[in-house]
C-alpha positions, -999 to +999 in steps of 0.1 A: +067-564+625+100-576+610+131-559+595+138-567+558+152-551+526+131-520+518+110-516+487+112-478+491+149-472+495+182-489+491+184-502+527+164-517+555+127-513+561+100-527+584+074-551+572+040-562+586+036-597+600-001-592+605-032-578+588-045-543+599-075-523+591-075-485+590-074-471+625-059-502+641-026-499+661+002-515+642+029-508+668+034-489+701+067-469+702+090-476+732+125-465+739+146-435+749+130-401+746+151-371+737+144-333+738+156-328+702+155-349+671+181-374+660+185-388+626+165-419+635+141-406+662+103-402+657+086-370+669+059-379+695+051-346+711+064-311+721+102-315+724+098-354+725+116-376+701+116-414+706+143-439+695+124-471+690+143-503+680+118-511+652+106-476+645+140-465+633+134-487+602+101-471+592+108-453+560+092-422+545+066-423+518+043-397+502+017-425+500+021-440+535+001-468+551+005-456+587+005-424+607+021-415+640-003-406+668+017-399+699+034-432+707+010-452+685+016-462+649-018-465+633-029-480+600-044-454+576-050-480+549-054-517+548-021-534+555-014-570+545+012-595+557+045-586+540+036-549+533+063-524+541+053-500+568+058-463+559+047-429+571+050-394+557+077-376+576+063-343+566+031-351+584+045-357+619+082-348+621+093-313+633+128-299+629+142-330+613+179-337+621+186-349+586+162-335+559+164-350+524+149-348+489+127-374+471+117-368+435+125-331+438+103-328+470+119-318+502+113-340+532+120-318+562+090-322+585+061-299+593+064-262+588+055-247+621 
């Protein structure tokens, strides 16, 4: 994966440097784990939020191509070289530190 200019937002994003089929692991999250969310952390379990150097650039999409499964980022659709990697924050995040709105839809994480 490599960092580049996002096609989803005005800012940075992460892009695939390989080909992935649905179910394949695209990236394994590593880094500091916190007990509460930060603006850039990814929820990986009960009171576990990880700050991954590449993961912080994975943008939200309502039509994502990956999902978060504990510390694994898995393809949910075919991913080509150069595709931006995105996941739906509402599917995996809990108690987001910085909720936002996209096209009149709130992105604030799961409702628990």
